[in-house]
C-alpha positions in Angstrom: 0.0 0.0 0.0 1.4 3.4 -1.0 1.7 6.1 1.6 -1.1 8.6 1.5 -0.6 12.1 0.0 -1.6 15.2 1.8 -4.6 17.3 1.0 -5.1 21.1 1.2 -8.1 21.7 3.5 -9.2 25.1 2.1 -12.5 23.5 1.2 -13.2 22.1 4.6 -17.0 22.1 5.1 -17.7 22.5 1.4 -19.2 19.7 -0.7 -17.9 18.5 -4.1 -19.9 20.3 -6.8 -19.9 18.2 -10.0 -20.8 21.2 -12.1 -17.6 23.1 -11.0 -15.2 20.7 -9.4 -13.2 18.4 -11.6 -9.9 17.5 -10.1 -9.2 14.6 -7.7 -5.9 13.9 -5.9 -4.8 10.3 -5.6 -4.2 9.6 -1.9 -3.4 5.9 -1.8 -3.1 2.8 -4.0 -3.8 -0.7 -2.7 -3.7 -4.1 -4.4 -6.9 -6.1 -3.9 -6.1 -9.1 -6.1 -3.5 -10.0 -8.7 -5.3 -7.8 -11.3 -7.5 -5.4 -9.2 -6.3 -2.3 -7.5 -8.1 0.3 -5.4 -7.3 4.0 -5.9 -8.4 6.4 -3.2 -9.0 10.1 -4.0 -9.7 13.3 -2.3 -10.9 16.6 -3.6 -8.2 19.0 -4.5 -9.4 21.4 -1.8 -10.5 18.8 0.7 -14.2 18.8 -0.2 -16.7 16.4 1.1 -18.4 14.0 -1.3 -22.1 13.3 -1.4 -22.3 10.0 -3.1 -25.0 7.3 -3.1 -23.7 3.8 -2.8 -23.8 2.3 -6.4 -22.9 5.5 -8.2 -19.8 6.1 -10.3 -17.4 8.7 -11.6 -16.3 9.2 -15.2 -12.5 9.7 -15.4 -10.6 11.7 -18.1 -7.2 10.2 -18.6 -4.7 11.6 -21.0 -2.6 8.9 -22.7 -0.2 9.8 -25.5 -1.9 13.0 -26.2 -5.4 11.5 -26.4 -8.0 11.9 -23.6 -9.7 8.6 -22.8 -12.8 8.5 -20.7 -13.8 5.5 -18.5 -16.5 5.0 -15.8 -15.6 3.4 -12.5 -18.0 2.7 -9.7 -17.2 4.0 -6.2 -16.3 1.1 -4.0 -15.9 3.0 -0.7 -18.5 3.8 1.9 -20.4 7.1 1.4 -20.4 7.5 5.2 -16.7 8.3 4.9 -17.3 11.4 2.9 -13.8 13.0 2.7 -12.6 10.5 0.2 -13.8 8.2 -2.6 -12.3 5.0 -3.8 -12.6 3.1 -7.1 -11.4 -0.4 -7.7 -10.1 -1.1 -11.2 -9.5 -4.5 -12.9 -6.5 -4.5 -15.2 -7.8 -5.6 -18.6 -5.5 -7.2 -21.1 -5.0 -4.6 -23.8 -7.1 -2.0 -21.9 -5.5 1.4 -22.4 -6.9 3.1 -19.3 -6.9 0.3 -16.8 -3.2 -0.6 -17.7 -2.2 3.1 -17.5 -3.9 3.4 -14.0 -2.2 0.3 -12.7 1.2 1.2 -14.1 1.3 4.9 -13.7 -1.1 6.4 -11.1 0.5 7.1 -7.8 -0.3 9.1 -4.7 -0.1 12.9 -5.3 -1.2 12.6 -8.9 -4.1 14.7 -10.1 -6.9 13.3 -12.4 -10.0 14.9 -13.8 -13.3 13.3 -13.1 -17.1 14.0 -13.5 -19.5 12.7 -10.9 -21.1 11.3 -9.0 -23.4 9.8 -11.7 -25.7 6.8 -12.0 -29.0 5.4 -10.9 -27.9 2.0 -9.6 -28.8 2.9 -6.1 -30.9 1.5 -3.2 -34.4 2.9 -2.7 -34.8 5.7 -0.1 -36.5 3.2 2.2 -34.6 0.0 2.6 -36.4 -3.2 1.8 -36.8 -5.9 4.5 -34.7 -8.4 2.4 -31.9 -7.7 0.0 -29.7 -9.8 -2.4 -26.5 -8.2 -3.5 -25.4 -10.2 -6.6 -22.1 -9.6 -8.3 -19.7 -11.2 -10.8 -16.0 -10.3 -11.3 -15.3 -6.5 -11.1 -19.1 -5.9 -10.8 -18.5 -6.2 -7.1 -17.5 -2.6 -6.8 -20.9 -0.8 -6.6 -22.5 -3.5 -4.3 -19.4 -3.4 -2.1 -20.1 0.3 -1.5 -23.6 -0.7 -0.4 -22.3 -3.4 2.0 -19.7 -0.9 3.5 -22.5 1.7 4.0 -24.5 -0.9 5.9 -21.5 -1.7 8.1 -20.7 2.0 8.8 -24.3 2.9 9.4 -24.9 -0.1 11.7 -28.2 -0.5 9.9 -28.8 -3.2 7.3 -31.7 -5.2 6.1 -31.5 -9.0 5.9 -28.8 -9.2 3.3 -27.4 -12.0 1.2 -24.2 -11.1 -0.7 -23.4 -13.6 -3.4 -20.2 -12.9 -5.4 -18.9 -15.0 -8.3 -15.5 -15.0 -9.8 -13.2 -17.4 -11.8 -11.1 -18.6 -8.9 -10.7 -17.8 -5.2 -7.7 -15.7 -6.1 -10.0 -13.4 -8.1 -12.2 -12.5 -5.1 -11.7 -8.8 -4.2 -12.5 -7.7 -0.6 -12.8 -11.4 0.5 -11.3 -10.9 3.9 -13.4 -7.8 4.6 -16.6 -9.5 3.4 -15.9 -12.5 5.7 -15.4 -10.1 8.6 -18.7 -8.4 7.8 -20.4 -11.8 7.7 -19.1 -12.5 11.2 -19.9 -9.2 12.8 -22.9 -7.8 11.1 -26.3 -9.3 12.1 -28.4 -10.5 9.2 -25.5 -10.4 6.6 -24.8 -13.7 4.9 -21.9 -14.2 2.4 -21.6 -16.7 -0.5 -18.4 -16.7 -2.5 -18.8 -18.7 -5.7 -15.6 -19.5 -7.7 -16.1 -21.1 -11.0 -13.2 -23.4 -10.3 -11.1 -24.0 -7.1 -8.4 -26.3 -5.8 -9.0 -28.6 -2.8 -8.1 -25.9 -0.4 -11.4 -24.0 -1.0 -14.3 -25.1 1.3 -17.4 -24.2 -0.5 -19.5 -24.6 -3.6 -18.0 -24.1 -7.0 -19.5 -23.4 -10.4 -21.8 -20.8 -11.9 -25.1 -19.3 -10.7 -28.0 -21.6 -11.6 -31.6 -22.1 -10.5 -30.6 -25.1 -8.4 -27.9 -23.1 -6.6 -30.2 -20.1 -6.0 -33.0 -22.4 -4.7 -30.6 -23.8 -2.2 -28.6 -20.7 -1.2 -31.5 -18.1 -1.4 -34.8 -20.0 -1.0 -36.7 -16.7 -0.3 -35.3 -15.1 -3.5 -38.8 -13.9 -4.6 -39.1 -11.8 -1.3 -35.9 -9.9 -1.9 -34.8 -6.8 -3.8 -32.0 -7.8 -6.1 -29.1 -5.5 -6.9 -27.0 -7.1 -9.6 -23.8 -6.1 -11.4 -21.4 -8.1 -13.5 -20.5 -9.2 -17.0 -23.3 -9.3 -19.5 -23.6 -13.2 -19.5 -23.6 -13.3 -15.7 -26.4 -10.7 -15.5 -28.4 -12.4 -18.2 -28.3 -15.6 -16.2 -29.2 -13.8 -13.0 -32.1 -12.0 -14.7 -33.6 -15.2 -16.0 -33.3 -17.0 -12.7 -34.9 -14.1 -10.8 -37.7 -13.9 -13.4 -38.4 -17.6 -13.2 -38.3 -17.6 -9.4 -40.9 -14.8 -9.2 -38.9 -11.7 -8.5 -41.0 -8.8 -9.7 -39.4 -6.8 -12.5 -39.3 -3.6 -10.4 -37.4 -5.5 -7.7 -34.6 -6.6 -10.0 -32.1 -3.8 -10.6 -28.9 -4.2 -12.5 -25.9 -2.0 -13.5 -24.2 -2.3 -16.8 -22.1 0.1 -18.9 -22.4 -2.1 -21.9 -23.6 -0.1 -24.9 -27.4 -0.3 -25.4 -28.5 -0.1 -29.0 -31.5 2.0 -29.5 -34.7 0.7 -31.0 -34.6 1.2 -34.8 -36.6 4.2 -36.1 -38.6 4.3 -39.3 -36.5 5.6 -42.2 -37.6 9.2 -42.7 -38.2 10.7 -46.1 -35.1 12.2 -47.7 -36.4 15.7 -47.0 -36.2 15.1 -43.3 -32.6 14.0 -43.0 -29.5 16.0 -42.0 -25.9 15.5 -42.6 -23.5 15.0 -39.7 -19.8 15.3 -40.5 -17.0 14.0 -38.3 -14.2 16.4 -39.1 -11.2 14.4 -37.8 -12.4 11.2 -39.5 -13.4 13.0 -42.7 -16.7 11.1 -42.7 -20.3 12.3 -43.2 -23.4 10.3 -42.4 -27.1 10.9 -42.8 -29.3 11.2 -39.7 -33.0 11.2 -39.7 -35.2 13.5 -37.7 -35.7 12.0 -34.2 -32.6 9.8 -34.5 -29.5 10.2 -32.3 -26.2 10.8 -33.9 -24.6 7.8 -32.2 -27.3 5.4 -33.4 -27.0 6.7 -37.0 -23.2 6.5 -36.8 -23.3 2.9 -35.7 -25.7 1.9 -38.5 -23.4 3.6 -41.0 -20.1 2.2 -39.8 -18.6 5.2 -38.1 -16.9 4.3 -34.8 -17.4 6.6 -31.9 -16.4 6.0 -28.3 -19.4 5.1 -26.2 -20.5 3.2 -23.2 -23.9 3.7 -21.6 -25.6 5.1 -24.7 -28.1 6.9 -22.4 -26.4 10.2 -21.6 -25.2 9.0 -18.3 -21.5 8.3 -18.5 -20.0 11.0 -20.8 -17.8 8.6 -22.7 -19.0 9.9 -26.1 -18.5 13.6 -25.3 -17.6 15.6 -28.4 -17.1 19.1 -29.6 -19.9 20.6 -31.7 -18.2 22.7 -34.4 -21.3 23.9 -36.1 -25.0 23.3 -36.2 -27.6 22.7 -33.5 -28.8 19.6 -31.7 -31.6 18.7 -29.3 -29.9 16.9 -26.4 -31.8 15.4 -23.5 -29.0 13.9 -21.3 -29.1 12.1 -17.9 -26.2 13.9 -16.1 -23.2 12.8 -18.1 -22.1 16.3 -19.1 -21.7 19.5 -17.1 -23.7 22.7 -17.9 -20.4 24.6 -18.4 -19.3 22.0 -20.9 -22.6 22.4 -22.8 -22.1 26.1 -22.8 -18.6 25.5 -24.3 -20.1 23.6 -27.2 -19.7 20.0 -26.0 -22.5 17.4 -26.7 -23.2 13.8 -26.1 -23.9 12.1 -29.5 -25.7 9.3 -27.7 -28.6 11.5 -26.8 -28.2 14.4 -29.3 -30.5 14.7 -32.3 -29.5 17.1 -35.0 -31.8 20.0 -35.8 -30.0 20.7 -39.1 -26.6 19.9 -40.7 -23.9 19.4 -38.1 -20.1 19.2 -37.9 -18.5 17.4 -34.9 -14.8 17.4 -34.0 -14.4 13.6 -34.0 
């Protein structure tokens, strides 16, 4: 674990304002597993953070002169408001995750937008809860578990986490301690494979496993985060076991394709030019720029496709758009001519700096 850096406390008593604050100072770096590392940050001026467990920040990382944007869930407890932590899995070939693991150290400053996201618990906690995670999807639900522990107030909670092997379990020791000390908190660690030293069930989530491990599944609010196949399996199991649709909540930054729109007449289309790529596409009235770009083979960086994460943020060089976003862009960025193509619909011919 790296030694923590020092913070200025000029902002003591002031809360982080996501519209005006943008710089985080790395305070500490800690290994969680062989390929997951936790980075702890504070505000440049010592601000407090008002974060709901399950929310995330979008980080701007400059690599080789190019700004890359990635979303990382806050894994720390919101009841420790002077800092936030994100836990990042090192992905083979991943530009940002590898840069963070190799280069970010205490004292370094990064730019970030947040908190963002709607993967949060309801204002009134349910009587029974299932936190269900796979792989690096543990991070937002870990924030929820930590909030319960710090608040000494938790519903009847089952925390089921799946990973490839026991060596891939992040926060395993902390979770085991919570299971020993927090009433009503039950932990199930599910490796896909394990050696003889692991005392527990192995394999993948299934109806048979859930019937045994969580027999009252239909009575629980389910918060699920993990790889797409994992969540697809969890979604099917919960549906088949009677969990109401509004009591199954999942988090995913996988791109979501929009429903196709009817092809408009030629007189109701606009041209959108991507100046750096030297490409021009046709976009129909009521169609977003991102959906049209995908359909016509133009690659744009994107993640949530719902105006939440800010990954597709681009400079509008000319023209006007109708943009109904969900918090993934600051007002001052909009005032400076930035747009989110995922939720921007052209009102005429448009040129974008991409």
